[in-house]
C-alpha positions in Angstrom: 84.7 109.9 82.6 83.0 106.8 83.9 85.0 103.7 85.0 83.9 100.4 86.4 85.8 97.6 88.0 85.9 95.0 90.6 87.6 91.9 92.1 88.7 88.7 90.4 85.8 86.5 91.6 83.1 89.3 90.8 81.9 89.5 94.4 82.7 93.2 94.6 82.0 95.8 91.9 82.5 99.6 91.9 82.0 102.6 89.8 83.9 105.9 89.5 83.0 109.0 87.8 84.6 112.4 87.2 88.0 113.6 86.8 91.1 111.6 87.7 93.1 113.4 90.4 96.3 111.4 89.7 97.4 108.0 88.4 100.8 106.8 89.7 102.9 103.7 90.4 103.6 103.5 94.2 106.8 101.8 95.4 106.2 102.3 99.1 106.8 99.3 101.5 103.2 99.5 102.7 101.9 98.9 99.2 104.4 96.2 98.6 103.4 94.3 101.7 99.6 94.8 101.0 99.8 93.6 97.5 102.7 91.1 97.6 104.1 92.9 94.5 107.0 95.5 94.0 104.6 98.3 93.2 100.9 99.2 92.9 99.2 101.4 90.3 96.8 103.8 92.0 94.2 105.9 90.2 92.6 108.6 92.3 89.1 110.0 92.1 87.0 112.2 94.4 85.4 110.1 97.1 82.0 111.6 96.2 82.5 110.1 92.7 83.2 106.5 93.9 80.5 103.9 94.7 80.7 100.2 95.6 77.7 98.8 93.5 78.0 95.1 94.5 79.1 93.3 97.6 80.9 94.6 100.7 84.6 94.8 100.7 86.6 93.8 103.7 89.1 96.4 105.2 92.4 96.6 106.8 93.2 99.6 109.0 96.9 100.3 108.8 99.0 103.1 110.3 97.3 106.4 110.9 94.1 106.9 108.9 95.1 104.4 106.2 92.4 101.9 105.3 92.9 99.3 102.5 89.7 97.6 101.0 89.8 94.3 99.4 87.7 91.3 98.5 87.5 88.8 101.5 86.6 86.0 99.1 89.4 86.2 96.4 91.7 88.6 98.2 91.9 91.2 95.4 93.1 94.6 96.7 90.6 97.1 95.5 91.0 100.6 96.9 92.7 102.8 99.5 91.5 105.7 101.6 93.5 108.0 104.0 91.6 111.1 105.0 94.7 112.6 106.7 97.0 112.3 103.7 94.6 112.3 100.8 91.3 113.9 102.0 88.2 113.2 99.9 90.1 110.9 97.6 89.7 107.2 96.8 92.8 105.6 95.4 91.6 102.7 93.1 94.0 99.8 92.4 93.8 100.6 88.6 94.5 97.0 87.4 91.1 96.2 88.9 89.3 98.4 86.4 87.4 96.7 83.6 89.6 98.6 81.2 93.0 98.9 83.0 94.8 100.2 80.0 92.5 103.1 79.3 94.5 105.5 81.5 98.3 105.1 81.8 100.0 106.1 85.0 101.8 109.4 84.8 104.3 109.2 87.6 106.2 106.9 90.0 106.0 107.8 93.7 107.7 106.7 96.9 110.8 105.6 94.8 112.9 105.9 97.9 111.4 102.5 98.8 111.5 101.0 95.4 113.1 97.7 95.0 116.5 98.3 93.5 116.1 95.7 90.7 112.9 97.5 89.5 115.2 100.1 88.0 116.6 97.4 85.6 113.4 95.9 84.1 114.3 96.9 80.6 117.5 94.9 80.8 115.7 91.6 81.7 114.7 89.1 79.0 111.0 89.2 78.2 108.7 86.2 77.3 105.2 86.7 75.9 104.1 83.7 78.0 105.7 81.4 80.6 109.0 80.2 79.0 109.3 76.5 78.3 105.6 75.8 78.9 
């Protein structure tokens, strides 16, 4: 399988090939703070199957061996590496893929840190676009 993606402004582009190791929604506090969102969808591939094809992403070194890569121009979070926890894996922020719906997540992880209100999403009203606009 071949996948391509990049940041919002187009300054950073990447390609991933091969099998998907996992695709999960992560609810950990670190992902929440890094993204400004209640969860992040991560699609993992082998690091030898991942290549940045355009630009040079900025990085943030968190706790331990955790490194988050993002576009310094538009701020889009792109991928995550942690050789201690996930050796030889690149976790791609799957919504940055050119075809983000091609592979659905198969699990939710770190639910101990999930925002409580996320468990009630199905009960909330839905609007196809911004209401009243």
